[in-house]
C-alpha positions, -999 to 999 in steps of 0.1 A, spaced: -6 -3 1 15 38 -7 6 62 11 -22 85 -1 -47 107 10 -84 99 8 -112 126 0 -140 117 24 -158 156 17 -167 180 -4 -153 188 -40 -126 161 -46 -150 137 -23 -134 99 -29 -108 109 -52 -72 96 -36 -40 115 -41 -6 91 -41 24 105 -20 59 97 -27 86 92 -3 110 123 -9 80 146 -24 71 178 -15 34 186 -23 12 219 -28 -28 221 -18 -44 246 -30 -72 261 -53 -47 276 -77 -35 262 -109 0 260 -98 -11 238 -70 0 200 -75 -30 188 -52 -60 211 -72 -87 214 -53 -116 239 -63 -130 247 -29 -138 286 -21 -129 281 15 -93 271 1 -67 296 -12 -44 292 -42 -16 276 -24 -31 265 11 -6 239 28 21 220 16 26 183 26 63 170 26 70 133 30 104 116 38 115 86 57 121 50 47 99 34 17 71 18 38 81 37 70 69 73 60 71 107 77 49 128 66 39 164 76 18 194 66 24 232 72 1 259 62 12 281 36 2 312 44 -38 306 38 -65 324 47 -90 303 64 -60 278 76 -58 238 82 -72 217 109 -54 184 117 -72 160 138 -97 189 141 -73 211 161 -61 242 141 -24 236 139 5 258 115 24 227 109 21 191 116 31 154 118 5 129 102 2 93 106 -24 66 93 -59 82 99 -47 118 103 -79 139 91 -69 172 76 -95 194 68 -95 229 43 -122 250 37 -151 222 31 -127 196 21 -116 166 39 -88 143 39 -79 111 53 -39 103 52 -37 61 46 2 49 54 15 15 45 7 -10 76 32 -29 85 20 -69 94 35 -79 131 
């Protein structure tokens, strides 16, 4: 399983966006965003997600890119945060869920 963002609510509902180790991804409403979300509550350059770490064991972080309305992670307003399996990101009317590889024990 790859690391991905799964849209749970909003204009991109049910879409998934794959995140690759070493990748920096911009989320926003603007045409230059890597993941474009057409939501009036989202700024053109709303947030950045960075994926680092070993394949299969990613470290994922998000930071607000100076947006007007901010971001919520698991219901808390943040400027930046570490994301883990099951983390919920909310921007405008859009909700995304973080899905990461699961290790068998």
